[in-house]
N, C-alpha and C positions, 0 to 999 in steps of 0.2 A: 665223351669229351665234354658234353654240356654240363653234367652234374658231378662227375667223379674226378676229372683231370686236375681240378684246382688243388686237390689234396694228393691223389694217387698218381698224378702225372699222365701225360699224353701216351706214355708207353706202359702204363699200369705198373710202373716200377717203384712207386712210393716216393717219387721225386718231384711232386707238384710244387707250385710256387708257395703254397701255404705250409709246406712241410716244416720249415724252421720254427714255426710258432706252435706246432702241435705236439702234445705229449699225452700218450705215446705217439710216435710217428706213424703215419699211415702204412698200411700193409704194402709189401712189394709182392704183387701177384705173379711176377716173373720168376720168383724164387721157387724152385721145385720143392723145397721143404715146406713152403706154404701149402702146396697142393697135397702133400702127404698128410698134413695136420688138419685139413679142412674138407669136410663133406659138403656135397652140394646142398643138402638140406640145411646145414648150419649156416652156410654162406647166404642162402635165401633168407633165413631168419634174420641175420645181421643186417642185410640190405633193407629188409622190410621194417625192422624194429629198432635199428641202431644197435650200438654196443655200449652198455652202461660203463661209466668210468673212463670212457675215451671220447675223443671229439667226433666219432662216427655217429651221424644223425640217422634218424628214421627217414626212409624214402617212401614210406607207405602212402603219404599224401600225393606223391608225384608220379610214382610208377605203379602201373597195374600189376596184378600177379603174373600175367604173361610177360610183361616187360621185365619184371624182376627175374624170371627164369632166363630170359635172354641175357641179362647182365651176368647171372651166375654161369651160364654156358661160356660166355666170353672169358670171364675171369679164370675159369678152370682150363680153358684152352690155351691161354697165354703162359701158363705156368710151366709148360713143357713136361717132359717125362719125369716122374719121380725118380730120384736116385737112391739106391740102397747104400748101406755102409760100405766104405772102401771104394766107391766109384767116383 
C-alpha cells in the first residue's frame, strides 16, 4: 500500500489513482493471464530494477532483497489460478 497502490491500486488490480496518467497502464496483478506470463524471477527483477520504457521505477533503493521477494510472493498470490484455453 505504501509504495505500489498509487499506481497498481489497493487491490493490485492496476486501478490506482495515477493510472489515467500512465502509459502503458500499470499491471493488473489480479488477472490470471498476468500470472501465466510472469515468472517469480522476472517479477523480482522488475520490482528491483524497474521496467525500461514504462513508468515502473526501480525499488532497489527502497526494498531489501527479502522485502522484494515478499512483494513478489504477494503479487503472484493475488493473481489466482491460471486459466487454460477455453476455461
